[in-house]
N, CA, C and O atoms as CSV, one atom per row, in Angstrom:
chain,resi,resn,atom,element,x,y,z
A,1,MET,N,N,129.855,87.242,95.374
A,1,MET,CA,C,131.193,87.373,94.740
A,1,MET,C,C,132.293,86.283,95.048
A,1,MET,O,O,133.058,85.898,94.163
A,2,ALA,N,N,132.336,85.849,96.219
A,2,ALA,CA,C,133.150,84.809,96.957
A,2,ALA,C,C,132.935,83.479,95.895
A,2,ALA,O,O,133.989,82.846,95.852
A,3,ALA,N,N,132.345,83.142,95.412
A,3,ALA,CA,C,132.165,82.090,94.246
A,3,ALA,C,C,132.834,82.428,92.944
A,3,ALA,O,O,133.254,81.677,92.063
A,4,CYS,N,N,132.834,83.574,93.022
A,4,CYS,CA,C,133.781,83.980,91.356
A,4,CYS,C,C,135.287,84.526,91.567
A,4,CYS,O,O,135.929,85.162,90.731
A,5,ASN,N,N,135.647,84.208,92.646
A,5,ASN,CA,C,136.784,85.111,93.119
A,5,ASN,C,C,137.934,84.835,91.819
A,5,ASN,O,O,138.634,85.725,91.334
A,6,GLY,N,N,137.939,83.539,91.438
A,6,GLY,CA,C,138.890,83.366,90.232
A,6,GLY,C,C,138.478,83.617,88.978
A,6,GLY,O,O,139.101,83.128,88.036
A,7,CYS,N,N,137.340,84.433,88.767
A,7,CYS,CA,C,137.032,84.797,87.374
A,7,CYS,C,C,137.764,86.403,87.314
A,7,CYS,O,O,137.754,86.985,86.229
A,8,PHE,N,N,138.317,86.995,88.385
A,8,PHE,CA,C,138.885,88.123,88.208
A,8,PHE,C,C,140.441,88.193,88.201
A,8,PHE,O,O,141.121,89.191,88.441
A,9,ARG,N,N,140.924,86.797,87.843
A,9,ARG,CA,C,142.202,86.514,88.040
A,9,ARG,C,C,142.952,86.389,86.447
A,9,ARG,O,O,142.352,85.659,85.658
A,10,ARG,N,N,144.058,86.975,86.013
A,10,ARG,CA,C,144.836,86.608,84.780
A,10,ARG,C,C,144.974,85.303,84.684
A,10,ARG,O,O,145.362,84.679,85.672
A,11,THR,N,N,144.729,84.747,83.667
A,11,THR,CA,C,144.860,83.233,83.175
A,11,THR,C,C,145.888,83.138,82.032
A,11,THR,O,O,146.437,82.074,81.745
A,12,GLU,N,N,146.127,84.310,81.388
A,12,GLU,CA,C,146.996,84.266,80.260
A,12,GLU,C,C,147.720,85.706,79.945
A,12,GLU,O,O,147.000,86.703,79.888
A,13,ARG,N,N,149.136,85.827,79.738
A,13,ARG,CA,C,149.414,87.178,79.663
A,13,ARG,C,C,150.266,87.132,78.463
A,13,ARG,O,O,151.185,86.329,78.307
A,14,ARG,N,N,149.829,88.241,77.436
A,14,ARG,CA,C,150.592,88.307,76.288
A,14,ARG,C,C,151.388,89.512,76.247
A,14,ARG,O,O,151.050,90.573,76.771
A,15,LYS,N,N,152.646,89.275,75.494
A,15,LYS,CA,C,153.527,90.310,75.334
A,15,LYS,C,C,152.959,91.805,74.729
A,15,LYS,O,O,152.161,91.831,73.793
A,16,ASN,N,N,153.443,92.973,75.345
A,16,ASN,CA,C,152.771,94.045,74.836
A,16,ASN,C,C,151.385,94.369,74.754
A,16,ASN,O,O,150.869,95.104,73.912
A,17,ARG,N,N,150.849,93.798,75.643
A,17,ARG,CA,C,149.255,93.798,75.699
A,17,ARG,C,C,148.738,94.416,77.309
A,17,ARG,O,O,149.045,93.851,78.359
A,18,LYS,N,N,148.050,95.455,77.243
A,18,LYS,CA,C,147.377,95.939,78.278
A,18,LYS,C,C,146.238,95.101,78.968
A,18,LYS,O,O,145.957,95.154,80.165
A,19,ASP,N,N,145.653,94.348,78.050
A,19,ASP,CA,C,144.574,93.421,78.444
A,19,ASP,C,C,144.923,92.111,78.730
A,19,ASP,O,O,145.967,91.618,78.303
A,20,PHE,N,N,143.959,91.381,79.566
A,20,PHE,CA,C,144.446,89.706,79.793
A,20,PHE,C,C,143.125,89.097,79.594
A,20,PHE,O,O,142.056,89.700,79.698
A,21,ILE,N,N,143.288,87.768,79.279
A,21,ILE,CA,C,142.334,86.951,79.146
A,21,ILE,C,C,141.745,86.495,80.698
A,21,ILE,O,O,142.650,86.361,81.522
A,22,GLY,N,N,140.619,86.287,81.114
A,22,GLY,CA,C,140.231,85.942,82.416
A,22,GLY,C,C,139.025,84.960,81.935
A,22,GLY,O,O,138.756,84.693,80.764
A,23,LYS,N,N,138.377,84.495,83.069
A,23,LYS,CA,C,137.367,83.285,82.727
A,23,LYS,C,C,136.239,83.986,82.379
A,23,LYS,O,O,135.416,84.263,83.251
A,24,SER,N,N,136.050,84.374,81.035
A,24,SER,CA,C,134.896,85.058,80.322
A,24,SER,C,C,134.936,86.194,80.398
A,24,SER,O,O,134.275,86.758,79.526
A,25,PHE,N,N,135.662,87.104,81.387
A,25,PHE,CA,C,135.950,88.379,81.232
A,25,PHE,C,C,137.019,88.758,80.922
A,25,PHE,O,O,137.949,87.950,80.932
A,26,PHE,N,N,137.231,90.090,80.551
A,26,PHE,CA,C,138.651,90.553,80.207
A,26,PHE,C,C,139.162,91.714,81.360
A,26,PHE,O,O,138.528,92.630,81.883
A,27,ILE,N,N,140.394,91.333,81.504
A,27,ILE,CA,C,140.968,92.386,82.614
A,27,ILE,C,C,141.675,93.446,81.886
A,27,ILE,O,O,142.463,93.124,80.997
A,28,GLU,N,N,141.471,94.673,82.175
A,28,GLU,CA,C,142.082,95.813,81.282
A,28,GLU,C,C,142.582,97.006,82.339
A,28,GLU,O,O,141.805,97.578,83.104
A,29,ASP,N,N,143.914,97.264,82.256
A,29,ASP,CA,C,144.604,98.128,82.691
A,29,ASP,C,C,144.498,99.519,82.033
A,29,ASP,O,O,145.219,99.732,81.057
A,30,ASN,N,N,143.664,100.487,82.476
A,30,ASN,CA,C,143.490,102.029,81.861
A,30,ASN,C,C,143.761,102.852,82.579
A,30,ASN,O,O,143.320,102.647,83.710
A,31,PHE,N,N,144.526,104.093,82.417
A,31,PHE,CA,C,144.691,105.164,83.174
A,31,PHE,C,C,144.998,104.815,84.652
A,31,PHE,O,O,144.575,105.510,85.576
A,32,GLY,N,N,145.702,103.781,84.820
A,32,GLY,CA,C,146.392,103.304,86.327
A,32,GLY,C,C,145.288,102.742,86.922
A,32,GLY,O,O,145.445,102.516,88.122
A,33,GLN,N,N,144.402,102.495,86.538
A,33,GLN,CA,C,143.014,101.621,87.137
A,33,GLN,C,C,142.625,100.147,86.418
A,33,GLN,O,O,142.575,99.951,85.204
A,34,ARG,N,N,142.390,99.270,87.361
A,34,ARG,CA,C,141.988,97.805,86.628
A,34,ARG,C,C,140.655,97.646,86.501
A,34,ARG,O,O,139.911,97.896,87.450
A,35,PHE,N,N,140.213,97.230,85.372
A,35,PHE,CA,C,138.731,96.748,85.017
A,35,PHE,C,C,138.442,95.499,84.659
A,35,PHE,O,O,139.245,94.765,84.084
A,36,ILE,N,N,137.187,95.155,85.001
A,36,ILE,CA,C,136.779,94.028,84.689
A,36,ILE,C,C,135.831,94.084,83.790
A,36,ILE,O,O,134.808,94.643,84.185
A,37,GLY,N,N,135.817,93.570,82.370
A,37,GLY,CA,C,134.762,93.871,81.590
A,37,GLY,C,C,134.348,92.773,80.438
A,37,GLY,O,O,135.114,91.815,80.333
A,38,HIS,N,N,133.508,92.810,79.795
A,38,HIS,CA,C,133.096,92.070,78.287
A,38,HIS,C,C,132.225,92.533,77.694
A,38,HIS,O,O,131.204,93.037,78.163
A,39,SER,N,N,132.587,92.393,76.359
A,39,SER,CA,C,131.789,93.337,75.195
A,39,SER,C,C,131.882,92.220,74.190
A,39,SER,O,O,132.716,91.319,74.097
A,40,GLY,N,N,130.598,92.559,73.304
A,40,GLY,CA,C,130.357,91.872,72.211
A,40,GLY,C,C,129.720,92.443,70.980
A,40,GLY,O,O,129.232,93.569,71.077
A,41,HIS,N,N,129.665,91.835,69.883
A,41,HIS,CA,C,129.037,92.512,68.653
A,41,HIS,C,C,128.221,91.387,67.954
A,41,HIS,O,O,128.761,90.343,67.589
A,42,GLN,N,N,127.092,91.605,67.810
A,42,GLN,CA,C,126.182,90.887,67.053
A,42,GLN,C,C,124.845,91.202,66.130
A,42,GLN,O,O,123.808,91.636,66.631
A,43,ASN,N,N,124.964,90.989,65.029
A,43,ASN,CA,C,123.650,91.510,64.082
A,43,ASN,C,C,123.394,93.399,64.564
A,43,ASN,O,O,122.397,94.007,64.952
A,44,ASN,N,N,124.825,93.831,64.294
A,44,ASN,CA,C,124.675,95.317,64.482
A,44,ASN,C,C,124.393,95.863,65.614
A,44,ASN,O,O,124.154,97.070,65.627
A,45,PHE,N,N,124.348,94.940,67.086
A,45,PHE,CA,C,124.124,95.216,68.094
A,45,PHE,C,C,125.188,95.195,68.879
A,45,PHE,O,O,125.882,94.179,68.894
A,46,ILE,N,N,125.571,96.488,69.805
A,46,ILE,CA,C,126.825,96.234,70.178
A,46,ILE,C,C,126.814,96.621,71.639
A,46,ILE,O,O,126.371,97.741,71.892
A,47,ALA,N,N,127.363,95.637,72.944
A,47,ALA,CA,C,127.046,96.049,74.190
A,47,ALA,C,C,128.611,95.618,74.986
A,47,ALA,O,O,129.460,94.815,74.599
A,48,HIS,N,N,128.596,96.474,76.203
A,48,HIS,CA,C,130.125,96.470,76.780
A,48,HIS,C,C,129.564,96.703,78.095
A,48,HIS,O,O,128.634,97.491,78.268
A,49,PHE,N,N,130.207,95.911,79.199
A,49,PHE,CA,C,130.395,96.488,80.503
A,49,PHE,C,C,131.806,96.388,81.082
A,49,PHE,O,O,132.636,95.517,80.822
A,50,TYR,N,N,131.956,97.576,82.030
A,50,TYR,CA,C,133.423,97.724,82.572
A,50,TYR,C,C,132.932,97.716,84.465
A,50,TYR,O,O,131.935,98.352,84.807
A,51,LEU,N,N,133.449,97.232,85.114
A,51,LEU,CA,C,133.729,97.235,86.352
A,51,LEU,C,C,134.980,97.643,87.002
A,51,LEU,O,O,136.025,97.066,86.703
A,52,ASN,N,N,134.961,98.635,87.907
A,52,ASN,CA,C,136.149,98.911,88.688
A,52,ASN,C,C,135.983,98.064,90.236
A,52,ASN,O,O,135.417,98.630,91.171
A,53,PRO,N,N,136.440,96.915,90.353
A,53,PRO,CA,C,136.137,96.591,91.676
A,53,PRO,C,C,136.664,97.195,92.813
A,53,PRO,O,O,136.105,97.149,93.909
A,54,ALA,N,N,138.010,97.915,92.533
A,54,ALA,CA,C,138.403,98.739,93.785
A,54,ALA,C,C,137.470,99.848,94.311
A,54,ALA,O,O,137.377,100.068,95.519
A,55,THR,N,N,136.813,100.512,93.429
A,55,THR,CA,C,135.655,101.449,93.580
A,55,THR,C,C,134.302,101.067,93.531
A,55,THR,O,O,133.404,101.821,93.905
A,56,ARG,N,N,134.121,100.001,93.113
A,56,ARG,CA,C,132.700,99.203,93.178
A,56,ARG,C,C,131.975,100.130,91.896
A,56,ARG,O,O,130.749,100.235,91.936
A,57,SER,N,N,132.629,100.712,90.910
A,57,SER,CA,C,131.782,101.547,90.042
A,57,SER,C,C,132.020,100.809,88.575
A,57,SER,O,O,132.972,100.181,88.112
A,58,ALA,N,N,130.645,101.193,88.029
A,58,ALA,CA,C,130.760,100.643,86.481
A,58,ALA,C,C,130.187,101.214,85.542
A,58,ALA,O,O,129.464,102.179,85.789
A,59,TYR,N,N,130.356,100.791,84.323
A,59,TYR,CA,C,129.722,101.378,83.318
A,59,TYR,C,C,129.157,100.576,82.085
A,59,TYR,O,O,129.955,99.820,81.530
A,60,ILE,N,N,128.308,100.627,81.759
A,60,ILE,CA,C,127.453,99.722,80.739
A,60,ILE,C,C,126.956,100.655,79.703
A,60,ILE,O,O,126.514,101.796,79.840
A,61,VAL,N,N,127.121,99.925,78.622
A,61,VAL,CA,C,126.369,100.958,77.132
A,61,VAL,C,C,126.156,99.686,76.538
A,61,VAL,O,O,126.722,98.626,76.803
A,62,ALA,N,N,125.013,99.990,75.457
A,62,ALA,CA,C,124.438,99.351,74.515
A,62,ALA,C,C,124.096,100.065,73.403
A,62,ALA,O,O,123.528,101.154,73.487
A,63,TYR,N,N,124.378,99.571,72.415
A,63,TYR,CA,C,123.816,100.332,71.025
A,63,TYR,C,C,123.197,99.174,70.346
A,63,TYR,O,O,123.583,98.013,70.477
A,64,ASN,N,N,121.978,99.662,69.437
A,64,ASN,CA,C,120.849,98.725,68.805
A,64,ASN,C,C,121.333,99.113,67.389
A,64,ASN,O,O,120.926,98.394,66.477
A,65,THR,N,N,122.108,100.102,67.089
A,65,THR,CA,C,122.873,100.022,65.456
A,65,THR,C,C,123.880,100.353,65.264
A,65,THR,O,O,124.235,101.465,65.653
A,66,TRP,N,N,124.649,99.599,64.656
A,66,TRP,CA,C,126.256,100.164,64.148
A,66,TRP,C,C,126.216,101.053,62.863
A,66,TRP,O,O,125.600,100.757,61.839
A,67,GLN,N,N,126.790,101.930,63.015
A,67,GLN,CA,C,126.562,103.071,61.811
A,67,GLN,C,C,128.154,102.845,61.422
A,67,GLN,O,O,129.013,102.687,62.289
A,68,ASP,N,N,128.417,102.850,60.085
A,68,ASP,CA,C,129.785,102.924,59.235
A,68,ASP,C,C,130.292,104.327,58.882
A,68,ASP,O,O,131.470,104.551,58.604
A,69,GLY,N,N,129.381,105.205,58.909
A,69,GLY,CA,C,129.956,106.753,58.792
A,69,GLY,C,C,128.639,107.522,58.579
A,69,GLY,O,O,127.527,107.085,58.284
A,70,VAL,N,N,129.078,108.850,58.819
A,70,VAL,CA,C,128.021,109.848,58.686
A,70,VAL,C,C,128.304,110.994,57.559
A,70,VAL,O,O,129.360,111.628,57.545
A,71,GLY,N,N,127.463,111.155,56.804
A,71,GLY,CA,C,127.690,112.065,55.797
A,71,GLY,C,C,128.777,111.748,54.815
A,71,GLY,O,O,129.234,112.701,54.184
A,72,GLY,N,N,129.291,110.464,54.577
A,72,GLY,CA,C,130.534,110.100,54.022
A,72,GLY,C,C,131.668,110.249,54.773
A,72,GLY,O,O,132.709,110.123,54.127
A,73,ASP,N,N,131.763,110.438,55.735
A,73,ASP,CA,C,132.767,110.247,56.651
A,73,ASP,C,C,133.100,109.027,57.307
A,73,ASP,O,O,132.490,108.747,58.338
A,74,THR,N,N,134.016,108.223,56.847
A,74,THR,CA,C,134.074,106.814,57.332
A,74,THR,C,C,134.723,106.900,58.960
A,74,THR,O,O,134.585,105.949,59.729
A,75,LYS,N,N,135.312,107.937,59.287
A,75,LYS,CA,C,135.889,107.942,60.622
A,75,LYS,C,C,135.052,108.343,61.720
A,75,LYS,O,O,135.545,108.237,62.843
A,76,ILE,N,N,133.487,108.931,61.575
A,76,ILE,CA,C,132.419,109.054,62.177
A,76,ILE,C,C,131.579,108.085,62.561
A,76,ILE,O,O,130.388,108.192,62.272
A,77,ASN,N,N,132.058,106.965,63.281
A,77,ASN,CA,C,131.214,105.862,63.037
A,77,ASN,C,C,130.884,105.467,64.782
A,77,ASN,O,O,131.242,106.105,65.773
A,78,THR,N,N,130.137,104.279,64.715
A,78,THR,CA,C,129.727,103.728,65.978
A,78,THR,C,C,131.078,103.327,66.872
A,78,THR,O,O,131.246,103.626,68.055
A,79,ASP,N,N,132.014,102.568,66.013
A,79,ASP,CA,C,133.537,102.121,66.876
A,79,ASP,C,C,133.962,103.591,67.421
A,79,ASP,O,O,134.226,103.614,68.623
A,80,THR,N,N,134.058,104.718,66.779
A,80,THR,CA,C,134.892,105.888,67.183
A,80,THR,C,C,133.907,106.323,68.012
A,80,THR,O,O,134.492,105.931,69.022
A,81,LEU,N,N,132.906,106.802,68.445
A,81,LEU,CA,C,132.041,107.085,69.355
A,81,LEU,C,C,132.274,106.274,70.582
A,81,LEU,O,O,132.610,106.810,71.638
A,82,ASP,N,N,132.116,105.115,70.470
A,82,ASP,CA,C,132.261,104.160,71.732
A,82,ASP,C,C,133.724,104.382,72.385
A,82,ASP,O,O,133.958,104.639,73.566
A,83,LYS,N,N,134.578,104.234,71.415
A,83,LYS,CA,C,136.073,104.429,71.806
A,83,LYS,C,C,136.211,105.675,72.499
A,83,LYS,O,O,136.655,105.500,73.634
A,84,GLU,N,N,136.000,106.788,72.231
A,84,GLU,CA,C,135.666,108.107,72.574
A,84,GLU,C,C,134.957,108.142,73.976
A,84,GLU,O,O,135.488,108.748,74.907
A,85,ILE,N,N,133.875,107.556,74.111
A,85,ILE,CA,C,132.920,107.686,75.472
A,85,ILE,C,C,133.889,106.613,76.761
A,85,ILE,O,O,133.950,106.838,77.970
A,86,LYS,N,N,134.526,105.499,76.024
A,86,LYS,CA,C,135.101,104.583,77.059
A,86,LYS,C,C,136.234,105.486,77.388
A,86,LYS,O,O,136.489,105.467,78.593
A,87,GLU,N,N,136.942,106.219,76.730
A,87,GLU,CA,C,138.441,106.865,77.169
A,87,GLU,C,C,138.050,107.723,78.120
A,87,GLU,O,O,138.655,107.800,79.189
A,88,TYR,N,N,136.775,108.615,77.774
A,88,TYR,CA,C,136.384,109.931,78.506
A,88,TYR,C,C,136.206,109.325,80.126
A,88,TYR,O,O,136.612,109.808,81.183
A,89,LEU,N,N,135.426,108.064,79.856
A,89,LEU,CA,C,134.890,107.814,81.000
A,89,LEU,C,C,135.960,107.020,82.092
A,89,LEU,O,O,135.786,106.881,83.303
A,90,PHE,N,N,137.072,106.566,81.303
A,90,PHE,CA,C,138.238,106.006,82.172
A,90,PHE,C,C,139.082,106.915,82.749
A,90,PHE,O,O,139.598,106.809,83.862
A,91,GLU,N,N,139.232,107.975,81.825
A,91,GLU,CA,C,140.318,109.041,82.295
A,91,GLU,C,C,139.689,110.104,83.219
A,91,GLU,O,O,140.295,110.442,84.236
A,92,LYS,N,N,138.638,110.577,82.940
A,92,LYS,CA,C,137.630,111.393,83.395
A,92,LYS,C,C,136.878,111.380,84.740
A,92,LYS,O,O,136.959,112.154,85.693
A,93,ILE,N,N,135.976,110.063,84.510
A,93,ILE,CA,C,134.791,110.176,85.404
A,93,ILE,C,C,135.399,109.104,86.520
A,93,ILE,O,O,135.574,109.462,87.684
A,94,PHE,N,N,135.700,107.781,86.074
A,94,PHE,CA,C,136.363,106.531,86.954
A,94,PHE,C,C,137.153,106.922,88.217
A,94,PHE,O,O,137.060,106.335,89.295
A,95,PRO,N,N,138.083,108.169,87.912
A,95,PRO,CA,C,139.118,108.366,89.066
A,95,PRO,C,C,138.236,109.456,90.019
A,95,PRO,O,O,138.665,109.818,91.115
A,96,LEU,N,N,137.143,109.859,89.546
A,96,LEU,CA,C,136.459,110.635,90.550
A,96,LEU,C,C,136.113,109.593,92.058
A,96,LEU,O,O,136.436,109.818,93.224
A,97,PHE,N,N,135.489,108.641,91.582
A,97,PHE,CA,C,135.328,107.566,92.710
A,97,PHE,C,C,136.579,107.005,93.495
A,97,PHE,O,O,137.612,106.553,93.000
A,98,LYS,N,N,136.251,107.136,94.842
A,98,LYS,CA,C,137.506,106.840,95.831
A,98,LYS,C,C,137.224,105.424,96.252
A,98,LYS,O,O,136.148,104.867,96.472
A,99,LYS,N,N,138.588,104.937,96.313
A,99,LYS,CA,C,138.831,103.555,96.898
A,99,LYS,C,C,138.251,103.480,98.216
A,99,LYS,O,O,138.336,102.441,98.869
């Protein structure tokens, strides 16, 4: 990790944003915690990882199919599921890990 200390520093701050651009990683503040992460979509595959350096805990998720809606309901899709999982973990699970 010593060789990558600069990877986890902000390089650009944007107004009214909670996330920052780092060196190939994104820095996000969620529910009073700092996370280092990276995500991407390609050919209906989705993957993310988020690391909380303070607690040395992480979450990784990958989907091999992106779904646009279920039963005609376009609000029920992979992006909605992904967001709900992320917010639940950030709000309810990550705080359980002590610094």
